[in-house]
N, C-alpha and C positions, 0 to 999 in steps of 0.2 A: 449240353454236356460240360461246356466250359463253366457255366454257372454252378453246376453240381460240384465241379472240382474246387471252385472258389469257396463254396459253402463248406465242403469237407475240410479244406485247409483252415478256414475260419474256426470251425468247431474244434479242430485239433489244437490250434493255438490257444483257444479259449480254455480248453481242458488243461493244457500244460500250465498256463498262467494260474488257473484256479487250483490245480493240484500241487504246484510247486511249494507253496507255503506249508501245505499239509505234510509233504515229504520232508521238508526241512524241520518242521516241528516234531516229527516222529524220530529224528535222529538222536540217539542217546548222548548225553553229556556226562563227563566224568570229572570228579573233583575230590579233593581231600574233604572228609566229613567235618562239619562244624556242629556246634551245640544246637543249632537250629534244626539239624537232622535227627536229633535224639528221639523225639517223640515218634516220628515215622519209623525209625529203626525198631523201636520197642513194639509198635503196632505190627510191623512185619513179622517179628519173631513170635509174637503172641498168636499169629494166624498160621504158623507153620504146621503142616499136616503131620499126622502120626508117622507116616512113612519117612518123611524127612527128618523126624526126630532121631531116627536111627543113623543119620549121616552127618549131623551137625550138633555141636555141643550147645545145649540149652540150659542156662543157669536157673536156679530157683527164682520164682517170680519176684521175691523181695530184692534181688540183686541185679536184675537185668538192666534197669535204667542206670543205676550207678556204674555198672560195667561199661555201658556204651559211653557215658559221659567221661569216664576215666580214660578210655581208649582214644576218644576224640581229643581230649586235652593233651594226651601223650603223642598225638599225630600218628596214630597207628591204623586208623580206619579211612577207607575210601568208599565212595558211593557212586552209583550210576542213576541218572534221572532221565525220564522221557516225558515230555509235556508236563513238567513240574511234578511228576509222580516218581517217588523213590522206587526203583525196580531191582536194585542189587546193591550188595555191600561186600567188602573184602577187608580182612585184617592182614596187613603186610608191613613189616618194618625191619630195620637193621637192629639186631639184638646187641646189647652190651655183653661183656664177658660173663657177668653174673647171671644175666637173663639166659644166655646161651647154655651155661652150665646147668641151670635149673631145668630148662626145657629139654635139653639133651638127656638129662638123667631121669626126669620124672614123666615126660610126655613122649618124646621120640624113643627114649631108652636105648640110645646108642652109646651111652656111657654108664658106668656104675655097675652094681651087682645084678641089676635086673636085665642087663643087656643080653639079648638072644638074637644074633644075626641069622637071617633066613635066606637072603639073596644078595649077590654082589655081581657087578658087571659094568660094561660101558655102553653108552649110546653114542653112535657115530653121528656125523652131521646130517646124514640122510634119514636118521630116525631108527636105523636098524640097531638091534641090541645083541651084545655078545656076553654070555653068562660065564662067570668065573666060579672057582671054588670059594666057599665062605671062609676057608682058611686064609684067604688073601685079604680079608678085611683089615684095614689099618686102624691104628688108634687115631681118633679125631682130635685135633689140637684146637684149643680155645684161642690160640694166637691168630687163627684164621677168622675171616668174616663170616657171620651166619645171618642169613635173611630168614625171617619167620614168615611163612606163607600159609594162612589158614583162616578159619572162621568166615568162610564166604557163603553167600546165599543169593540166588536169583529167583525172583518171582516166577512161578511156574508158567504164567502166560507169556513170559519173555525169554524162555529158554530156547536153545538151539539156534541162536542168532549171534553167537560169538561174543556176547556181552561180557561174560566173565573173563574171557581171554583179553579183551580190550581193556577191561578194568585192571587186570593184572599188569598189563603192559604200561598203563598209565601210572599205576602205583610204583612200579619199578623205576620208571623214568623220574618219578618225584623224589626218590631216595638216592639217585645215582651219585650226587655230590657228597653223600655221607659215606660212601665206600672208601676205605683207606687206600692210599696209593702204594703202600709198602706191603700189601698182602701177597702171600704165596698162592693161596687159593681162596675161591669164593664158594660158599655153601648155601644151599636153600633147603630148609627143613620143613616138613609138612606131614600130616597124618592122613592115613587112608583106612576106612573101614573095609572089611572084606568085600562088600558089594561093589566098591569103587576101585578095587585093587586088581581085578582080573585073576586069572589062574596063577600068574607069576609076572614079574617085572617085564614090561614091554609087550605082554600079550593083549589080545582084544579085551576091552573093558578096563584096562589099567589106566587110571586117570593121569599117571605119570607121563604118558605119551603127550597129553595136551599141555601139561605143566612145562615139559621140556621145550615146547615151542616158544614159550616166553623166556625161560631161563637162559637157554643157550645163546640166542641173539643178544640178550642183555649182557651176559658175561663176556661174550666176544667183543662187544662194543667198547668194553673197558680195556681190551688187550693192548692197544697202542699206547694208551695213557699210562698203564702200569709198566709197559715195556720201556718207554722213554724215561720213566722215573727211576726204575731199578736196573736198567740195562739187562733185562731178562731176555731169554730166547722165547719167542711167542709159542704158545701151546698149539698142538694140532687140534682139529675140530672134533673133540669128543668130550663127553661128560661121564664121570664115574657115578654109579648109582648104587645105593645101599638101602637095604630093608632090614628092620628089626621087629621082632614080635612086640606089639604094643596094644593098647586099648583106648578107645575113645571114651573119655569119662562121661558118666551119666549122673544126674542129680534128681533128687526128689523135688518136684516143682513147688511143693508147699513147705519145704524145709526152712527153718529159721536160721540155718547156718549154710555157708557156701562150701560145704565139704562134699567131694565126689563120693559116690557109692563105691564099694570094693570092686576089684577086677571081675569077680564072678557075676556082677550085675552090670558090668560095662559092655561096650560093643567091641568085639574082637576086630583086630586090624593090624596095621603096620605103622611104625615110625619110619619115615623115609628121608634120605639125604641125597641131593644132587650136588656134585662137586666139580668145579671147573678149575684146573690148575693153570697158573700163568707161566710156569717154567718147570 
């Protein structure tokens, strides 16, 4: 019996030593994308299924490589790898005022003549949502900081493992020193198609619920820094949430130009903003 125990213990130690490198090798790594990633990013997009085409913007074939390389050079793309395989990517960056104005007007549609608010409310620290009247939607100021969060995709074989969440957290941490210290509030903008938006903000199926889990801790982590710089009174733990009627642009994959199709051929959805106020 003692010999059997020693044999079992030996087998368990052997299995642990044998499997440990495999476990470590299977741990995803996250990094800012480089030009060496461009070919794999292009191959990933070219393999995206028709179902996912309805959830993510796919440029015409002639412009995909150029777009990836441009975003990489502008330090806007982040990737996840597992065992040297590219398994996910995300576009996230702090926008300049000119970029924020263009995105907020043409894509999120929270500014300009096309702005049609649909939902407004606040998320508390526990994730619960309180809905307000859309009459209470304020004018958004370009003097605030705007983070663009979008253009993400995870290989279907690697979903439901929290990879996109961890990649988002990594990307946010990478831009933390770019956030101005004199801001009054920090905004994150992103688009949702109807399929990812749930019945309304905060409801089951609303992807905002998961985005909030990255944005709120990040915004709060800046509170003491901003507070000491400006002598502000720290904010309570809540995030304002705004939705506007918008469309995910679609493109003819064989088009010789990079012009989106009209709204009637786009995918209906929402332009969304999460806002954390520092005082």
